[in-house]
PDB file of N, CA, C and O in Angstrom, chain B, residues numbered from 101:
ATOM      1  N   MET B 101       0.868  -1.242  -0.062  1.00  0.00           N
ATOM      2  CA  MET B 101       0.097  -0.032  -0.133  1.00  0.00           C
ATOM      3  C   MET B 101       0.811   1.439  -0.239  1.00  0.00           C
ATOM      4  O   MET B 101       1.447   1.625   0.798  1.00  0.00           O
ATOM      5  N   THR B 102       0.878   2.105  -0.778  1.00  0.00           N
ATOM      6  CA  THR B 102       1.118   3.174  -0.883  1.00  0.00           C
ATOM      7  C   THR B 102       1.151   4.235   0.271  1.00  0.00           C
ATOM      8  O   THR B 102       0.200   4.253   1.053  1.00  0.00           O
ATOM      9  N   SER B 103       2.306   5.224   0.445  1.00  0.00           N
ATOM     10  CA  SER B 103       2.051   6.037   1.727  1.00  0.00           C
ATOM     11  C   SER B 103       0.439   6.852   1.558  1.00  0.00           C
ATOM     12  O   SER B 103      -0.313   7.036   2.515  1.00  0.00           O
ATOM     13  N   ASP B 104       0.125   7.283   0.074  1.00  0.00           N
ATOM     14  CA  ASP B 104      -0.549   8.309   0.162  1.00  0.00           C
ATOM     15  C   ASP B 104      -2.119   7.389   0.594  1.00  0.00           C
ATOM     16  O   ASP B 104      -3.104   7.914   1.113  1.00  0.00           O
ATOM     17  N   ALA B 105      -2.000   6.124   0.260  1.00  0.00           N
ATOM     18  CA  ALA B 105      -3.255   5.489   0.520  1.00  0.00           C
ATOM     19  C   ALA B 105      -3.038   5.340   1.894  1.00  0.00           C
ATOM     20  O   ALA B 105      -3.911   6.091   2.326  1.00  0.00           O
ATOM     21  N   THR B 106      -2.526   4.928   2.774  1.00  0.00           N
ATOM     22  CA  THR B 106      -2.120   4.996   3.820  1.00  0.00           C
ATOM     23  C   THR B 106      -2.724   6.458   4.800  1.00  0.00           C
ATOM     24  O   THR B 106      -3.338   6.529   5.865  1.00  0.00           O
ATOM     25  N   ASP B 107      -2.232   7.441   3.893  1.00  0.00           N
ATOM     26  CA  ASP B 107      -2.853   8.645   4.620  1.00  0.00           C
ATOM     27  C   ASP B 107      -4.273   9.068   4.275  1.00  0.00           C
ATOM     28  O   ASP B 107      -4.853   9.927   4.938  1.00  0.00           O
ATOM     29  N   GLU B 108      -4.763   8.530   3.356  1.00  0.00           N
ATOM     30  CA  GLU B 108      -6.434   8.763   3.018  1.00  0.00           C
ATOM     31  C   GLU B 108      -7.050   8.051   4.012  1.00  0.00           C
ATOM     32  O   GLU B 108      -7.969   8.525   4.679  1.00  0.00           O
ATOM     33  N   LEU B 109      -6.484   6.627   4.201  1.00  0.00           N
ATOM     34  CA  LEU B 109      -7.266   5.797   5.457  1.00  0.00           C
ATOM     35  C   LEU B 109      -7.209   6.340   6.879  1.00  0.00           C
ATOM     36  O   LEU B 109      -8.098   6.137   7.707  1.00  0.00           O
ATOM     37  N   SER B 110      -5.780   7.248   7.172  1.00  0.00           N
ATOM     38  CA  SER B 110      -5.961   7.641   8.415  1.00  0.00           C
ATOM     39  C   SER B 110      -6.780   8.928   8.322  1.00  0.00           C
ATOM     40  O   SER B 110      -7.626   8.911   9.216  1.00  0.00           O
ATOM     41  N   GLN B 111      -6.854  10.049   7.574  1.00  0.00           N
ATOM     42  CA  GLN B 111      -7.622  10.798   7.392  1.00  0.00           C
ATOM     43  C   GLN B 111      -9.211  10.352   7.778  1.00  0.00           C
ATOM     44  O   GLN B 111      -9.864  10.854   8.693  1.00  0.00           O
ATOM     45  N   LEU B 112      -9.660   9.322   6.890  1.00  0.00           N
ATOM     46  CA  LEU B 112     -11.079   8.853   7.271  1.00  0.00           C
ATOM     47  C   LEU B 112     -11.376   8.285   8.676  1.00  0.00           C
ATOM     48  O   LEU B 112     -12.385   8.537   9.334  1.00  0.00           O
ATOM     49  N   ASN B 113     -10.160   7.328   9.110  1.00  0.00           N
ATOM     50  CA  ASN B 113     -10.283   7.076  10.525  1.00  0.00           C
ATOM     51  C   ASN B 113     -10.338   8.038  11.614  1.00  0.00           C
ATOM     52  O   ASN B 113     -10.788   7.768  12.728  1.00  0.00           O
ATOM     53  N   GLN B 114      -9.734   9.492  11.165  1.00  0.00           N
ATOM     54  CA  GLN B 114     -10.002  10.417  12.173  1.00  0.00           C
ATOM     55  C   GLN B 114     -11.487  11.328  12.327  1.00  0.00           C
ATOM     56  O   GLN B 114     -11.877  12.038  13.253  1.00  0.00           O
ATOM     57  N   VAL B 115     -12.067  11.012  11.125  1.00  0.00           N
ATOM     58  CA  VAL B 115     -13.420  11.506  10.709  1.00  0.00           C
ATOM     59  C   VAL B 115     -14.253  10.904  11.448  1.00  0.00           C
ATOM     60  O   VAL B 115     -14.995  11.485  12.240  1.00  0.00           O
ATOM     61  N   LEU B 116     -14.206   9.287  11.207  1.00  0.00           N
ATOM     62  CA  LEU B 116     -14.983   8.056  12.501  1.00  0.00           C
ATOM     63  C   LEU B 116     -14.703   8.601  13.755  1.00  0.00           C
ATOM     64  O   LEU B 116     -15.708   8.830  14.427  1.00  0.00           O
ATOM     65  N   LEU B 117     -13.429   8.925  14.361  1.00  0.00           N
ATOM     66  CA  LEU B 117     -13.155   8.770  15.110  1.00  0.00           C
ATOM     67  C   LEU B 117     -13.987  10.506  16.181  1.00  0.00           C
ATOM     68  O   LEU B 117     -14.542  10.606  17.275  1.00  0.00           O
ATOM     69  N   GLY B 118     -13.723  11.250  15.377  1.00  0.00           N
ATOM     70  CA  GLY B 118     -14.524  12.450  15.769  1.00  0.00           C
ATOM     71  C   GLY B 118     -16.252  11.964  15.703  1.00  0.00           C
ATOM     72  O   GLY B 118     -17.006  12.287  16.621  1.00  0.00           O
ATOM     73  N   MET B 119     -16.644  11.318  14.739  1.00  0.00           N
ATOM     74  CA  MET B 119     -18.069  10.923  14.916  1.00  0.00           C
ATOM     75  C   MET B 119     -18.502   9.800  15.976  1.00  0.00           C
ATOM     76  O   MET B 119     -19.682   9.614  16.274  1.00  0.00           O
ATOM     77  N   SER B 120     -17.630   9.202  16.417  1.00  0.00           N
ATOM     78  CA  SER B 120     -17.779   8.208  17.325  1.00  0.00           C
ATOM     79  C   SER B 120     -17.810   9.070  18.952  1.00  0.00           C
ATOM     80  O   SER B 120     -18.501   8.650  19.879  1.00  0.00           O
ATOM     81  N   VAL B 121     -17.032  10.173  19.045  1.00  0.00           N
ATOM     82  CA  VAL B 121     -16.873  10.996  20.154  1.00  0.00           C
ATOM     83  C   VAL B 121     -18.245  11.746  20.256  1.00  0.00           C
ATOM     84  O   VAL B 121     -18.790  11.831  21.356  1.00  0.00           O
ATOM     85  N   TYR B 122     -18.799  12.275  19.173  1.00  0.00           N
ATOM     86  CA  TYR B 122     -20.009  12.914  19.193  1.00  0.00           C
ATOM     87  C   TYR B 122     -21.160  12.150  19.378  1.00  0.00           C
ATOM     88  O   TYR B 122     -22.177  12.744  19.738  1.00  0.00           O
ATOM     89  N   ALA B 123     -21.198  10.756  19.172  1.00  0.00           N
ATOM     90  CA  ALA B 123     -22.258   9.877  18.968  1.00  0.00           C
ATOM     91  C   ALA B 123     -22.358   9.261  20.529  1.00  0.00           C
ATOM     92  O   ALA B 123     -23.378   8.988  21.161  1.00  0.00           O
ATOM     93  N   SER B 124     -21.030   9.143  20.911  1.00  0.00           N
ATOM     94  CA  SER B 124     -21.209   8.773  22.599  1.00  0.00           C
ATOM     95  C   SER B 124     -21.639   9.760  23.351  1.00  0.00           C
ATOM     96  O   SER B 124     -22.357   9.512  24.319  1.00  0.00           O
ATOM     97  N   GLN B 125     -21.207  11.271  22.974  1.00  0.00           N
ATOM     98  CA  GLN B 125     -21.881  12.293  23.609  1.00  0.00           C
ATOM     99  C   GLN B 125     -23.697  12.319  24.058  1.00  0.00           C
ATOM    100  O   GLN B 125     -24.335  12.590  25.075  1.00  0.00           O
ATOM    101  N   ASN B 126     -24.040  11.846  22.572  1.00  0.00           N
ATOM    102  CA  ASN B 126     -25.410  11.457  22.605  1.00  0.00           C
ATOM    103  C   ASN B 126     -25.983  10.416  23.355  1.00  0.00           C
ATOM    104  O   ASN B 126     -27.157  10.406  23.724  1.00  0.00           O
ATOM    105  N   ILE B 127     -25.173   9.561  23.575  1.00  0.00           N
ATOM    106  CA  ILE B 127     -25.903   8.295  24.089  1.00  0.00           C
ATOM    107  C   ILE B 127     -26.181   8.819  25.683  1.00  0.00           C
ATOM    108  O   ILE B 127     -27.231   8.627  26.295  1.00  0.00           O
ATOM    109  N   GLU B 128     -25.157   9.425  26.130  1.00  0.00           N
ATOM    110  CA  GLU B 128     -25.356   9.908  27.502  1.00  0.00           C
ATOM    111  C   GLU B 128     -26.443  11.025  27.555  1.00  0.00           C
ATOM    112  O   GLU B 128     -27.019  11.123  28.638  1.00  0.00           O
ATOM    113  N   ARG B 129     -26.854  11.964  26.471  1.00  0.00           N
ATOM    114  CA  ARG B 129     -27.626  12.640  26.568  1.00  0.00           C
ATOM    115  C   ARG B 129     -27.849  13.279  25.298  1.00  0.00           C
ATOM    116  O   ARG B 129     -26.808  13.728  24.819  1.00  0.00           O
ATOM    117  N   TYR B 130     -28.951  13.471  24.557  1.00  0.00           N
ATOM    118  CA  TYR B 130     -29.368  13.347  23.189  1.00  0.00           C
ATOM    119  C   TYR B 130     -29.067  15.194  23.263  1.00  0.00           C
ATOM    120  O   TYR B 130     -29.285  15.899  24.249  1.00  0.00           O
ATOM    121  N   ASP B 131     -28.497  15.674  21.871  1.00  0.00           N
ATOM    122  CA  ASP B 131     -28.507  17.073  21.772  1.00  0.00           C
ATOM    123  C   ASP B 131     -28.681  17.043  20.364  1.00  0.00           C
ATOM    124  O   ASP B 131     -28.259  16.073  19.734  1.00  0.00           O
ATOM    125  N   ASP B 132     -29.335  18.121  19.711  1.00  0.00           N
ATOM    126  CA  ASP B 132     -29.629  18.243  18.451  1.00  0.00           C
ATOM    127  C   ASP B 132     -28.333  18.872  17.756  1.00  0.00           C
ATOM    128  O   ASP B 132     -27.915  18.328  16.734  1.00  0.00           O
ATOM    129  N   LYS B 133     -27.745  19.887  18.219  1.00  0.00           N
ATOM    130  CA  LYS B 133     -26.404  20.333  18.148  1.00  0.00           C
ATOM    131  C   LYS B 133     -25.209  19.262  17.882  1.00  0.00           C
ATOM    132  O   LYS B 133     -24.402  19.358  16.958  1.00  0.00           O
ATOM    133  N   THR B 134     -25.234  18.314  18.768  1.00  0.00           N
ATOM    134  CA  THR B 134     -24.137  17.185  18.793  1.00  0.00           C
ATOM    135  C   THR B 134     -24.454  16.292  17.593  1.00  0.00           C
ATOM    136  O   THR B 134     -23.528  15.808  16.942  1.00  0.00           O
ATOM    137  N   HIS B 135     -25.644  16.074  17.300  1.00  0.00           N
ATOM    138  CA  HIS B 135     -26.137  14.936  16.126  1.00  0.00           C
ATOM    139  C   HIS B 135     -25.672  15.701  14.971  1.00  0.00           C
ATOM    140  O   HIS B 135     -24.939  15.128  14.166  1.00  0.00           O
ATOM    141  N   ALA B 136     -26.119  17.342  14.721  1.00  0.00           N
ATOM    142  CA  ALA B 136     -25.617  17.695  13.700  1.00  0.00           C
ATOM    143  C   ALA B 136     -24.413  17.796  13.272  1.00  0.00           C
ATOM    144  O   ALA B 136     -24.135  17.892  12.077  1.00  0.00           O
ATOM    145  N   LYS B 137     -23.458  17.780  14.339  1.00  0.00           N
ATOM    146  CA  LYS B 137     -21.854  17.754  14.086  1.00  0.00           C
ATOM    147  C   LYS B 137     -21.949  16.301  13.559  1.00  0.00           C
ATOM    148  O   LYS B 137     -21.474  16.237  12.425  1.00  0.00           O
ATOM    149  N   VAL B 138     -22.285  15.437  13.893  1.00  0.00           N
ATOM    150  CA  VAL B 138     -22.032  13.966  13.627  1.00  0.00           C
ATOM    151  C   VAL B 138     -22.565  13.868  11.858  1.00  0.00           C
ATOM    152  O   VAL B 138     -21.872  13.261  11.041  1.00  0.00           O
ATOM    153  N   LYS B 139     -23.839  14.540  11.476  1.00  0.00           N
ATOM    154  CA  LYS B 139     -24.143  14.493  10.167  1.00  0.00           C
ATOM    155  C   LYS B 139     -23.189  15.492   9.293  1.00  0.00           C
ATOM    156  O   LYS B 139     -23.081  15.472   8.067  1.00  0.00           O
ATOM    157  N   GLU B 140     -22.581  16.294  10.121  1.00  0.00           N
ATOM    158  CA  GLU B 140     -21.295  17.188   9.392  1.00  0.00           C
ATOM    159  C   GLU B 140     -20.149  16.453   8.903  1.00  0.00           C
ATOM    160  O   GLU B 140     -19.549  16.556   7.834  1.00  0.00           O
ATOM    161  N   LEU B 141     -19.980  15.757   9.807  1.00  0.00           N
ATOM    162  CA  LEU B 141     -18.638  14.992   9.617  1.00  0.00           C
ATOM    163  C   LEU B 141     -18.845  13.696   8.872  1.00  0.00           C
ATOM    164  O   LEU B 141     -17.930  12.951   8.523  1.00  0.00           O
ATOM    165  N   ASP B 142     -20.323  13.468   8.630  1.00  0.00           N
ATOM    166  CA  ASP B 142     -20.225  12.028   7.533  1.00  0.00           C
ATOM    167  C   ASP B 142     -20.451  13.163   6.480  1.00  0.00           C
ATOM    168  O   ASP B 142     -19.657  12.795   5.614  1.00  0.00           O
ATOM    169  N   GLY B 143     -20.932  14.119   6.076  1.00  0.00           N
ATOM    170  CA  GLY B 143     -20.908  14.949   5.026  1.00  0.00           C
ATOM    171  C   GLY B 143     -19.177  15.220   4.252  1.00  0.00           C
ATOM    172  O   GLY B 143     -18.887  15.315   3.059  1.00  0.00           O
ATOM    173  N   TRP B 144     -18.188  15.291   5.604  1.00  0.00           N
ATOM    174  CA  TRP B 144     -17.010  15.460   5.235  1.00  0.00           C
ATOM    175  C   TRP B 144     -16.452  13.881   4.690  1.00  0.00           C
ATOM    176  O   TRP B 144     -15.793  13.880   3.651  1.00  0.00           O
ATOM    177  N   ARG B 145     -16.656  12.842   5.232  1.00  0.00           N
ATOM    178  CA  ARG B 145     -16.381  11.836   5.025  1.00  0.00           C
ATOM    179  C   ARG B 145     -16.735  11.058   3.436  1.00  0.00           C
ATOM    180  O   ARG B 145     -16.050  10.309   2.740  1.00  0.00           O
ATOM    181  N   ASP B 146     -17.978  11.564   3.274  1.00  0.00           N
ATOM    182  CA  ASP B 146     -18.485  11.419   1.869  1.00  0.00           C
ATOM    183  C   ASP B 146     -17.604  12.274   0.807  1.00  0.00           C
ATOM    184  O   ASP B 146     -17.225  11.625  -0.168  1.00  0.00           O
ATOM    185  N   TYR B 147     -17.276  13.460   0.854  1.00  0.00           N
ATOM    186  CA  TYR B 147     -16.134  13.984   0.227  1.00  0.00           C
ATOM    187  C   TYR B 147     -14.975  13.629   0.204  1.00  0.00           C
ATOM    188  O   TYR B 147     -14.348  13.683  -0.854  1.00  0.00           O
ATOM    189  N   LEU B 148     -14.366  13.151   1.429  1.00  0.00           N
ATOM    190  CA  LEU B 148     -13.327  12.547   1.250  1.00  0.00           C
ATOM    191  C   LEU B 148     -13.178  11.335   0.493  1.00  0.00           C
ATOM    192  O   LEU B 148     -12.231  10.963  -0.201  1.00  0.00           O
ATOM    193  N   THR B 149     -14.412  10.716   0.777  1.00  0.00           N
ATOM    194  CA  THR B 149     -14.463   8.983  -0.058  1.00  0.00           C
ATOM    195  C   THR B 149     -14.123   9.415  -1.541  1.00  0.00           C
ATOM    196  O   THR B 149     -13.168   8.988  -2.189  1.00  0.00           O
ATOM    197  N   ALA B 150     -15.037  10.308  -1.958  1.00  0.00           N
ATOM    198  CA  ALA B 150     -15.280  10.818  -3.258  1.00  0.00           C
ATOM    199  C   ALA B 150     -13.654  11.153  -4.153  1.00  0.00           C
ATOM    200  O   ALA B 150     -13.231  10.715  -5.223  1.00  0.00           O
ATOM    201  N   GLN B 151     -13.198  11.888  -3.384  1.00  0.00           N
ATOM    202  CA  GLN B 151     -11.746  12.342  -3.739  1.00  0.00           C
ATOM    203  C   GLN B 151     -10.829  11.155  -3.497  1.00  0.00           C
ATOM    204  O   GLN B 151      -9.960  11.164  -4.368  1.00  0.00           O
ATOM    205  N   PHE B 152     -10.674  10.103  -2.630  1.00  0.00           N
ATOM    206  CA  PHE B 152      -9.734   9.233  -2.469  1.00  0.00           C
ATOM    207  C   PHE B 152     -10.354   8.040  -3.421  1.00  0.00           C
ATOM    208  O   PHE B 152      -9.608   7.162  -3.855  1.00  0.00           O
ATOM    209  N   THR B 153     -11.324   8.054  -3.626  1.00  0.00           N
ATOM    210  CA  THR B 153     -11.743   7.153  -4.963  1.00  0.00           C
ATOM    211  C   THR B 153     -11.022   7.336  -6.297  1.00  0.00           C
ATOM    212  O   THR B 153     -10.345   6.568  -6.981  1.00  0.00           O
ATOM    213  N   GLU B 154     -11.443   8.776  -6.454  1.00  0.00           N
ATOM    214  CA  GLU B 154     -10.607   9.300  -7.881  1.00  0.00           C
ATOM    215  C   GLU B 154      -9.080   8.826  -7.770  1.00  0.00           C
ATOM    216  O   GLU B 154      -8.682   8.023  -8.614  1.00  0.00           O
ATOM    217  N   PHE B 155      -8.141   9.311  -6.703  1.00  0.00           N
ATOM    218  CA  PHE B 155      -6.921   8.905  -6.633  1.00  0.00           C
ATOM    219  C   PHE B 155      -6.621   7.402  -6.341  1.00  0.00           C
ATOM    220  O   PHE B 155      -5.446   7.051  -6.449  1.00  0.00           O
ATOM    221  N   HIS B 156      -7.550   6.485  -5.985  1.00  0.00           N
ATOM    222  CA  HIS B 156      -7.369   5.015  -5.912  1.00  0.00           C
ATOM    223  C   HIS B 156      -7.427   4.664  -7.427  1.00  0.00           C
ATOM    224  O   HIS B 156      -6.663   3.774  -7.799  1.00  0.00           O
ATOM    225  N   VAL B 157      -8.221   5.240  -8.327  1.00  0.00           N
ATOM    226  CA  VAL B 157      -8.520   4.668  -9.513  1.00  0.00           C
ATOM    227  C   VAL B 157      -7.130   5.039 -10.488  1.00  0.00           C
ATOM    228  O   VAL B 157      -6.628   4.271 -11.309  1.00  0.00           O
ATOM    229  N   ARG B 158      -6.634   6.517 -10.137  1.00  0.00           N
ATOM    230  CA  ARG B 158      -5.424   6.594 -10.895  1.00  0.00           C
ATOM    231  C   ARG B 158      -4.143   5.806 -10.412  1.00  0.00           C
ATOM    232  O   ARG B 158      -3.129   5.871 -11.107  1.00  0.00           O
ATOM    233  N   ARG B 159      -4.150   4.973  -9.102  1.00  0.00           N
ATOM    234  CA  ARG B 159      -3.283   4.423  -8.918  1.00  0.00           C
ATOM    235  C   ARG B 159      -3.354   3.094  -9.483  1.00  0.00           C
ATOM    236  O   ARG B 159      -2.323   2.439  -9.637  1.00  0.00           O
ATOM    237  N   LEU B 160      -4.247   2.741  -9.735  1.00  0.00           N
ATOM    238  CA  LEU B 160      -4.878   1.539 -10.471  1.00  0.00           C
ATOM    239  C   LEU B 160      -4.282   1.748 -12.027  1.00  0.00           C
ATOM    240  O   LEU B 160      -3.398   1.074 -12.556  1.00  0.00           O
ATOM    241  N   GLU B 161      -4.972   2.801 -12.569  1.00  0.00           N
ATOM    242  CA  GLU B 161      -4.402   2.831 -13.779  1.00  0.00           C
ATOM    243  C   GLU B 161      -2.957   3.192 -14.562  1.00  0.00           C
ATOM    244  O   GLU B 161      -2.636   3.101 -15.747  1.00  0.00           O
ATOM    245  N   THR B 162      -2.169   3.682 -13.266  1.00  0.00           N
ATOM    246  CA  THR B 162      -0.913   3.853 -13.678  1.00  0.00           C
ATOM    247  C   THR B 162      -0.083   2.672 -13.050  1.00  0.00           C
ATOM    248  O   THR B 162       1.129   2.835 -12.906  1.00  0.00           O
ATOM    249  N   GLY B 163      -0.646   1.553 -12.690  1.00  0.00           N
ATOM    250  CA  GLY B 163       0.097   0.768 -12.161  1.00  0.00           C
ATOM    251  C   GLY B 163       1.023   0.538 -10.729  1.00  0.00           C
ATOM    252  O   GLY B 163       1.853  -0.314 -10.411  1.00  0.00           O
ATOM    253  N   LYS B 164       0.516   1.606 -10.109  1.00  0.00           N
ATOM    254  CA  LYS B 164       1.228   1.829  -9.134  1.00  0.00           C
ATOM    255  C   LYS B 164       0.566   0.616  -7.721  1.00  0.00           C
ATOM    256  O   LYS B 164       1.141   0.318  -6.675  1.00  0.00           O
ATOM    257  N   TRP B 165      -0.620   0.212  -8.163  1.00  0.00           N
ATOM    258  CA  TRP B 165      -1.244  -0.800  -7.183  1.00  0.00           C
ATOM    259  C   TRP B 165      -1.527  -2.133  -8.066  1.00  0.00           C
ATOM    260  O   TRP B 165      -1.668  -2.151  -9.289  1.00  0.00           O
ATOM    261  N   THR B 166      -1.576  -3.158  -7.255  1.00  0.00           N
ATOM    262  CA  THR B 166      -2.242  -4.394  -7.816  1.00  0.00           C
ATOM    263  C   THR B 166      -3.732  -4.291  -7.041  1.00  0.00           C
ATOM    264  O   THR B 166      -4.165  -3.636  -6.093  1.00  0.00           O
ATOM    265  N   ILE B 167      -4.358  -5.442  -8.099  1.00  0.00           N
ATOM    266  CA  ILE B 167      -5.869  -5.530  -7.484  1.00  0.00           C
ATOM    267  C   ILE B 167      -6.149  -6.062  -6.107  1.00  0.00           C
ATOM    268  O   ILE B 167      -7.155  -5.700  -5.497  1.00  0.00           O
ATOM    269  N   GLU B 168      -5.190  -7.005  -5.550  1.00  0.00           N
ATOM    270  CA  GLU B 168      -5.179  -7.288  -4.379  1.00  0.00           C
ATOM    271  C   GLU B 168      -5.254  -6.361  -3.381  1.00  0.00           C
ATOM    272  O   GLU B 168      -6.213  -6.413  -2.612  1.00  0.00           O
ATOM    273  N   ALA B 169      -4.082  -5.187  -3.203  1.00  0.00           N
ATOM    274  CA  ALA B 169      -4.143  -4.113  -2.832  1.00  0.00           C
ATOM    275  C   ALA B 169      -5.412  -3.600  -2.898  1.00  0.00           C
ATOM    276  O   ALA B 169      -6.149  -3.817  -1.936  1.00  0.00           O
ATOM    277  N   SER B 170      -5.873  -2.893  -3.930  1.00  0.00           N
ATOM    278  CA  SER B 170      -7.122  -2.183  -4.352  1.00  0.00           C
ATOM    279  C   SER B 170      -8.272  -2.741  -3.293  1.00  0.00           C
ATOM    280  O   SER B 170      -8.913  -1.972  -2.576  1.00  0.00           O
ATOM    281  N   LEU B 171      -8.438  -4.108  -3.290  1.00  0.00           N
ATOM    282  CA  LEU B 171      -9.618  -4.948  -2.496  1.00  0.00           C
ATOM    283  C   LEU B 171      -9.396  -4.522  -1.329  1.00  0.00           C
ATOM    284  O   LEU B 171     -10.319  -3.868  -0.844  1.00  0.00           O
ATOM    285  N   VAL B 172      -8.058  -4.732  -0.407  1.00  0.00           N
ATOM    286  CA  VAL B 172      -8.344  -4.511   0.903  1.00  0.00           C
ATOM    287  C   VAL B 172      -8.435  -2.934   1.071  1.00  0.00           C
ATOM    288  O   VAL B 172      -9.048  -2.517   2.054  1.00  0.00           O
ATOM    289  N   TYR B 173      -7.901  -2.071   0.229  1.00  0.00           N
ATOM    290  CA  TYR B 173      -8.139  -0.440   0.368  1.00  0.00           C
ATOM    291  C   TYR B 173      -9.596  -0.152   0.258  1.00  0.00           C
ATOM    292  O   TYR B 173     -10.068   0.577   1.130  1.00  0.00           O
ATOM    293  N   LEU B 174     -10.404  -0.616  -0.692  1.00  0.00           N
ATOM    294  CA  LEU B 174     -11.964  -0.508  -0.633  1.00  0.00           C
ATOM    295  C   LEU B 174     -12.560  -1.244   0.323  1.00  0.00           C
ATOM    296  O   LEU B 174     -13.688  -0.769   0.452  1.00  0.00           O
ATOM    297  N   ASP B 175     -12.445  -1.957   0.908  1.00  0.00           N
ATOM    298  CA  ASP B 175     -13.075  -2.778   2.208  1.00  0.00           C
ATOM    299  C   ASP B 175     -12.811  -2.127   3.344  1.00  0.00           C
ATOM    300  O   ASP B 175     -13.491  -2.347   4.346  1.00  0.00           O
ATOM    301  N   MET B 176     -11.649  -1.115   3.347  1.00  0.00           N
ATOM    302  CA  MET B 176     -11.664  -0.423   4.919  1.00  0.00           C
ATOM    303  C   MET B 176     -12.601   0.658   4.709  1.00  0.00           C
ATOM    304  O   MET B 176     -13.647   0.710   5.356  1.00  0.00           O
ATOM    305  N   PRO B 177     -12.265   1.586   3.778  1.00  0.00           N
ATOM    306  CA  PRO B 177     -13.622   2.695   3.912  1.00  0.00           C
ATOM    307  C   PRO B 177     -15.109   2.159   3.690  1.00  0.00           C
ATOM    308  O   PRO B 177     -16.031   2.886   4.058  1.00  0.00           O
ATOM    309  N   SER B 178     -15.363   1.034   3.160  1.00  0.00           N
ATOM    310  CA  SER B 178     -16.863   0.536   3.085  1.00  0.00           C
ATOM    311  C   SER B 178     -16.943   0.235   4.764  1.00  0.00           C
ATOM    312  O   SER B 178     -17.908   0.650   5.406  1.00  0.00           O
ATOM    313  N   SER B 179     -15.844  -0.520   5.406  1.00  0.00           N
ATOM    314  CA  SER B 179     -16.093  -0.586   6.879  1.00  0.00           C
ATOM    315  C   SER B 179     -16.841   0.369   7.542  1.00  0.00           C
ATOM    316  O   SER B 179     -17.976   0.351   8.016  1.00  0.00           O
ATOM    317  N   LEU B 180     -15.631   1.535   7.452  1.00  0.00           N
ATOM    318  CA  LEU B 180     -15.722   2.619   8.312  1.00  0.00           C
ATOM    319  C   LEU B 180     -17.461   3.485   8.147  1.00  0.00           C
ATOM    320  O   LEU B 180     -18.087   4.027   9.058  1.00  0.00           O
ATOM    321  N   LYS B 181     -17.965   3.319   6.340  1.00  0.00           N
ATOM    322  CA  LYS B 181     -19.150   3.604   6.344  1.00  0.00           C
ATOM    323  C   LYS B 181     -19.972   3.110   7.209  1.00  0.00           C
ATOM    324  O   LYS B 181     -20.473   3.924   7.984  1.00  0.00           O
ATOM    325  N   SER B 182     -20.333   1.767   7.339  1.00  0.00           N
ATOM    326  CA  SER B 182     -20.760   1.232   8.200  1.00  0.00           C
ATOM    327  C   SER B 182     -21.234   1.504   9.716  1.00  0.00           C
ATOM    328  O   SER B 182     -22.375   1.424  10.172  1.00  0.00           O
ATOM    329  N   ILE B 183     -20.029   1.848  10.367  1.00  0.00           N
ATOM    330  CA  ILE B 183     -19.893   2.325  11.471  1.00  0.00           C
ATOM    331  C   ILE B 183     -20.514   3.748  11.524  1.00  0.00           C
ATOM    332  O   ILE B 183     -21.378   3.924  12.383  1.00  0.00           O
ATOM    333  N   GLU B 184     -20.224   4.656  10.815  1.00  0.00           N
ATOM    334  CA  GLU B 184     -21.034   5.724  10.516  1.00  0.00           C
ATOM    335  C   GLU B 184     -22.208   5.795  10.399  1.00  0.00           C
ATOM    336  O   GLU B 184     -22.793   6.652  11.061  1.00  0.00           O
ATOM    337  N   ASN B 185     -22.968   4.907   9.503  1.00  0.00           N
ATOM    338  CA  ASN B 185     -24.387   5.195   9.469  1.00  0.00           C
ATOM    339  C   ASN B 185     -24.780   4.471  10.788  1.00  0.00           C
ATOM    340  O   ASN B 185     -25.992   4.499  11.004  1.00  0.00           O
ATOM    341  N   THR B 186     -24.097   3.892  11.629  1.00  0.00           N
ATOM    342  CA  THR B 186     -24.657   3.558  12.976  1.00  0.00           C
ATOM    343  C   THR B 186     -24.582   4.861  13.823  1.00  0.00           C
ATOM    344  O   THR B 186     -25.539   5.134  14.547  1.00  0.00           O
ATOM    345  N   CYS B 187     -23.656   5.560  13.780  1.00  0.00           N
ATOM    346  CA  CYS B 187     -23.411   6.816  14.719  1.00  0.00           C
ATOM    347  C   CYS B 187     -24.404   7.719  14.333  1.00  0.00           C
ATOM    348  O   CYS B 187     -25.042   8.215  15.262  1.00  0.00           O
ATOM    349  N   ILE B 188     -24.750   8.122  12.985  1.00  0.00           N
ATOM    350  CA  ILE B 188     -25.820   8.663  12.560  1.00  0.00           C
ATOM    351  C   ILE B 188     -27.397   8.499  12.817  1.00  0.00           C
ATOM    352  O   ILE B 188     -28.256   9.368  12.963  1.00  0.00           O
ATOM    353  N   ARG B 189     -27.493   7.087  12.824  1.00  0.00           N
ATOM    354  CA  ARG B 189     -28.583   6.653  13.045  1.00  0.00           C
ATOM    355  C   ARG B 189     -29.411   6.891  14.833  1.00  0.00           C
ATOM    356  O   ARG B 189     -30.605   7.029  15.098  1.00  0.00           O
ATOM    357  N   TYR B 190     -28.199   6.858  15.772  1.00  0.00           N
ATOM    358  CA  TYR B 190     -28.573   7.078  16.835  1.00  0.00           C
ATOM    359  C   TYR B 190     -28.896   8.310  17.362  1.00  0.00           C
ATOM    360  O   TYR B 190     -28.188   9.316  17.321  1.00  0.00           O
ATOM    361  N   ARG B 191     -30.017   8.196  17.874  1.00  0.00           N
ATOM    362  CA  ARG B 191     -30.638   9.653  18.612  1.00  0.00           C
ATOM    363  C   ARG B 191     -30.994   9.937  19.879  1.00  0.00           C
ATOM    364  O   ARG B 191     -31.766  10.789  20.317  1.00  0.00           O
ATOM    365  N   GLY B 192     -30.220   8.974  20.513  1.00  0.00           N
ATOM    366  CA  GLY B 192     -30.581   8.845  22.282  1.00  0.00           C
ATOM    367  C   GLY B 192     -31.909   8.367  22.867  1.00  0.00           C
ATOM    368  O   GLY B 192     -32.063   8.312  24.088  1.00  0.00           O
TER     369      GLY B 192
END
């Protein structure tokens, strides 16, 4: 995996971490403002995923990546999305 791809996954992980902190706060006590922050971070994750998908395709096209590395890379953001959806759905 290239350092660029590792950095991309790290950025997505940071967004997820932020979402989990806000979602945890809502478990203790629901707040519309906190829930809005979770949704805002989800929008940021959508944006990053779109950008990183474009970068990912370029790596494949230029031969910097193998299909095997590609499958691992694609599985990670997909798993993060499932966790994020759970954070968004929780409303206390």
